[in-house]
Steps between C-alpha positions, in 0.01 A plus 500: 500500500790735561614443140193663350578870513271608219354842547144572393481701181427867546161598368407862440289639778139559409398866504289605794263714298367562152729627225346761269627740236409868488613847395652757737279810502671696777856504632489821703548341841818336628493117492130497405351459154140519384437213258187455289389154391264518200261218411208441265170387653193397306181683595245255643197633311631657180806287431720798424859480629578774750850608600541505879802580711635420844737737676770345719755682710830317473820504706806568284802475732765611246287762317574317173162548328375825352191643336375290208704188578335160479570317825429166663374524858426242768243504777653523849414576859377854575798736495310821574145634486482460120797282398426129465725421201875481437688554176647179357657632179473762229377320187547786251626852546297791366648708218702789640323828551777735390464844344605358163201263501263783593627739233208700365258343747543754779345835417714798593827314524800635311531175303139516383536863386833419333347207310208718387739767368667249267 
């Protein structure tokens, strides 16, 4: 019996809560993100598909997600009055919101007036 020193194979731990994917709609607070989860629901009487959303406040320890990012979040124990989710990973980053991308879109900016003069 002492000869058998086989260790049990390591299995990945099952997540404690649901995993969902959503879009960050607010990153103004430190370590907290507002994430919207959008879903389609069929109306019971008319059969039309209606877009509904769920808002989740998520804990982002490293402040790695920003506005417009698609993120994966996991349900957890209550962390504060509103936060019940934690950030697992950033799935896709949002396109950068630099001045070059907004050229001509912001009225009154010097870039917009310069582009109109050309």
